[in-house]
N, C-alpha and C positions, 0 to 999 in steps of 0.2 A: 826576313828571308828564311825559308824553311831549311831543315837539315838536308832534304833531298836536293834543294837548289844549290846548297854549298857543295855537295858531292858532285853535282853535274858541272858546276863551274870549275872545280878543281880538276876533275877528270879531263875537261876540255883544255884547260891551261897546261896540264901535264903532258898532253899528247900534241902540243903545238909544235911549230917548226923549231928545229934546233938552232936556227940562226937568230931567233928572237932573244933579246937580252933578258926580257922579263919572263919568257916562257918557262925555262927550267926552274926558276926561283919562285914563280907565282904560287904553287901549292904550299911551299914552306911559309911564304909570307902570309898567305891566307890562314894557315894554321896558327901562326904567331898571334894573329888577331883574336884567336879564340882561347888565349891563355888564361882567361878568367875561370875556366873550368879546370878541374884537377888534371894533371898530366898523366899519361899512360906510363906504367912501369915498363922499362926497356925490355924486360924478359917476356912481356905480353905481346910484343910486336912480332910479326912474321919475319923470317930471315930476309935480309936485304932492305928492310924498312927502318925508319927512325921514329921514336916517339916525339910527338909534337901536339901541343894543345890537348884536344879531346880524342885524338886518334893517332894512327901511324901513317907516316909519309913514305911513299915510294913512287914509282912511275905512275901508278894509278891509286892515288891516296884513298884510304877508307877511314872514315871517322866513326867513332863509337857514339851511338845515339844514347845519351844518358837516360832518355825516356824509356828506352828499351830495357834498361836494367830494372826500372820500376815495374814495367809490364811483365817481365819474367818473374820477378818476385811475386807479383799479383797472381800469376798463373799458378805458381807453386802453392801460394797461400790458399787460394780458393779451391784448388784441387784437393788440398788437405782437408778443408772444411767439408767438402762433399763426402770424402771418405769417412770423416768423423761422424757426420749425421747418419750415414748409411750403416756404419758400424754400431752406432747406438741402437739402431733398430734390428741389428743382427743380420742385416742384408749382406750378401756377398759383395765385396768391394774389389775394384781393380784400379790400377794406376791410371790417372787421367793426364799425367804429365807428358808433354810432347817428347818423343824420343828423337835424339840427334845422332844418327849413325856416324861413327868414326869421329865424333866430336866436331863435326862441321857446323858452323853457326847457321842458324835459320833466320828467316825474316822476323822482324820485330813482331811479337805476338800480342799486339794491343787488342786485336779483335778477339782472339782466344781468351784473353783476360776478361773481357766484357762478357763473353759467353759463359765462362765458368763462374763469374760473379753472380749472374742470374741463376745458374744451376745451383750454386751454393745456397742462395736465398730460398729457392724452391725446395731444396733438400731439407733445410731447417724447418720450413712450414710443414713438409711431409712428416718430419719427425714429431712435431708438436701435435699434429692430428693423430698420428700413431700412438703417441704417449697418452693422449686423452682417451682414446678408444680402449687401450689395454690397461691403463693404470689408474685413471681417475674414477675409481669405482663408486665414489659417493654420488656421482652424477647419473649412474645407470644401474647399479646393483639393487634389485628389489629388497625391501626391508626383511621379508621372510627369509631369504637366503642369508642375509647378514645375521639374523637371529640364530639360524641353524649353525652358521659358522662360529658364532660366539659361544654357543653351547658345545660344539664338537671340539674345537681347537683353540678358542680364544679365552677360555676361562671366564666367560661372561662378557668379554669385550668384543664388540662388533669390528669387523666381520669375521673374526678368527685369524689364524696365522697363515698368510699366503705361502710361507716356506715350510709348512708342517710336513714332516716326513718321519713317521715312527718306525719305518721299515715295512710295516703291514698296511698302514693307512697313510694317505698322502692328501695334500691340498688343504685349503682352509676349511673345506667341507668334510674332511675326514673320510675320504672315499677309499674303499678297498683297492689296493694297488692293481691287481689284475683287472678289476672292473674299470678303473680309470684308463688303463691301456686300451681295453676293449672299446669303450665309448669315445676315447680320443680318436681312434682309427675310424670309427663310424661317423664322427663329426668332422673329420679332416683336420683336426688340431694335433699338435705334437704330443707325444706321450710324455709322461712325467720324467722319464730318464733321458730324453733327447736334449742335447745342448740348446740353450737359448729358449727353452720352453717355460712353462709355469707362470705366465703372466696372469693377473687376476681375471682378465677377460677369458683366457683359455680355460682356466679352472671353472669359471661360471658356465661356459658353454658345455663342458663335460657334465657338470652337476645338473644343468638344465635338462640335458638329454636323459640322464638317469631318472630325474624326477618325472619327466614326461612318460617314461616307460613304466616305472614302478610306483610313482606317487611319493608322498612324504614318508611313507612307511619304510622306505629304504634306509632311513636314518633313525638311529636311536633317539636323536633330538628332533625328530620330525614334528613334534608338537610344540616346539619352541615358538 
């Protein structure tokens, strides 16, 4: 028998004729049959009802679906994971948790938990793709740029320092700060001083634009 069936039976019995000997006691008897589950704390029951079994008993008994507790925990967990993966990418995040105006209970969010589970999975895959694109430079950085970076900021070690900032020159490729800002705007990438910028891919995009305009002569280590 499902939880919905139990609720329907109890509601029917609770609203039965007052002359029936079993009618008024039927909901309580049904609740006592469910005492294998933890009892509800008295202070959690609405005024005028009594704790019994897995729920609160009144004229129209309402039972707490223990599966809903897990579903709500799942909603909170997966919404948190979505925000986590988005935050790792620097994406703007927003709360995905369902709002309950005035503390009024909502329907069991099993379906929402499933939806957020799939969204969290897709968010993790999106982060993995984003991370590979921006940070796994060994798979996409041309060796010539790695050699220039090693000469400019890496003290001979490829591909240079991705966090290099001497005040005048920035990025692994030792680019003049105003020039970096200029070509970052031209290529649609964040400037060096913007929060969340400076990924290896963004630095490479700016360096590639400079190299395409001026050639390797733009670097003192252009012959590396």
